[in-house]
C-alpha positions, 0 to 999 in steps of 0.5 A: 500500500505505501507504494501506491501513487495517491490520486491528487484529484477529488475521488468523491467527485468522480463518483458524485458523492460527498466525503462523508458518504458511507461505504455502501454509497460508494458501492452504489455510486460505482455500480450506477456509473458503470451501468452507463460508462462500462465499455460494453455499454459506452463503447471501447473508445479511448474516452470511454475506457479512460472514464471507466478506468477513473471510475474504477480507480475511485472505487478501489480507493474509497471502498477500501477502509485503509486506502480511503483513510490514507486518501482522506488524510493526505489528499483531502485533509479529513479525519478518516471515516471510522471503519471497524476491524471486522468490516461491519460498516452500516449504510450510515457509515457506522458499525452497529453495537452489539450492546444495543440488543442487550438488556439495560445495565443493572436490570433485567430485560422486561418482557414486552407486552403482547398486542396485535401487530398492524405492521405490514409484511414487506418481506414476502410476496410479489413486489406489487403485493408488498407495495399494496400492503404498505399503501394500505397501512398508510391509511391507519398511521397514528399521530404518534407514528407520523410524529416519529417519522417527522423526526426520523433520519431517513437516508440522505437525498444523495443516497436515494439519488444513487439508488435511483441511478441504479434502476432502469428507466422503467423502475424510475418511472414506476417510482415516480408514480408511487411518489405521486400516489404517496403525495395524494394519500399522505395529509398535505401538512405531513407530506411537507415534513422532510422526515415523513416524506423522505422516510416514506420515499426510502421505503417505496424505493426498497419496494419498487426497486428491490428486485433490481437492487437484488440483481445488482448488489452483492452481500453484505451491501444489499442487506445494508442498503435494505436496512438503511432504506427501511430504518426510519419506518421500522423505528416509527411504526408501533412504537411508544411515542416516548419509548420505554419510559413514556409514562415517566416522560408524561409525568415530567411534562405535567410536573414541568407545566406547573413550574413558576418563575422561581423554579425556572430560575433555580434550574438555570442557577443550578445548571450553571453551578454544576457547569451543565451545558444545556446543549449537551445531550448525553448518550448511553454507552449501551446504545449506538446513536447512529443505529438505535434510531427508535431510541433516538426518536423517542428522546427527541420527542420527549425533549421537545415535549418537556421543553415546550411544557415549561412556562416562561412568562416573566422571564427574559429571553436568554433565561427563557431559552436556557431553561427550556433547553435544560428542561428538554435535556431532562426529557431526553435523559428520562426517555433514555434512563433505562440505558444509563448505569444507575450511578451515571443517571443519578449524576446527570439528573442531580442538578435538576433534582436539586433545583426542582425539589423532586426525586429522580424517578426510579430506574427499571428495565425497559419495555422496548418493542423491536421492529418485527 
């Protein structure tokens, strides 16, 4: 590897990608470009051969973690994109932590409550059958499910664009038809929310273009692309609004709504004394911020609900802004409290507890419903 001559141009630009593109995006872009520029398609002219060669060189460098790290560091001046030793890089460019599947620290895994599932079967059946199941389920999306989709992190637009480039003209036409149908079925105010729109379009791309992706992509890339396209949907459907600690978050919302100016100022003073950064949202080591999308969504909605519930009448603008951010931080912590070790959680909420005169809610094992 040390003897390889470093390309001095932008390899990402050769593939039409941003430097933060995941390894799956590199694979997708390379295959999409070769479909158009391979000599068997574009001809064997000198120009066509050179184009195909440049595409392949970009892929060779950016698909190999070690070569990409060297290129990023020495040519682009970037911190290398993390790649685990076992190569298990997700479609988001991060490795999924095995610990995200474990029981909460210090507690037993609670047995999930059984309830009839309305999650459509999108894994078996002909593509048109799976698409019909998806469209039918749209009619019964709840407010909580729409709200979770609205704060989900769907695949980047560039990722979806690359998936489309892999498709045939007929596939792209069919996807355009489905997009128009989705825009007609989903309430206008919801379709205008980027999280909702892009999450549903990602799922539609998997359902419509799945057979073509199956033929084009090898494992493990195919499975990772499928997971990335479905992640937001899976993390939003049939999930509690605030996650496994929803009752505690709801209690906190009610309590915060009764706070007066004195308590609000005490919260700010206590945080300043403890050097708490209102913008800092601690994340449990047992979860992966990139991969545990359902937990992240729950924390976002909890933070928003608690922050919005706190009255700020009588407070100047800087104080009002700070105390609402601190309240949102507390909502975030309560939503994720099952995943923190007991001592760590107690230390994180201590300034809030001292300022509000309340006790930290007791920890218990989570009741987390996994996507089925």
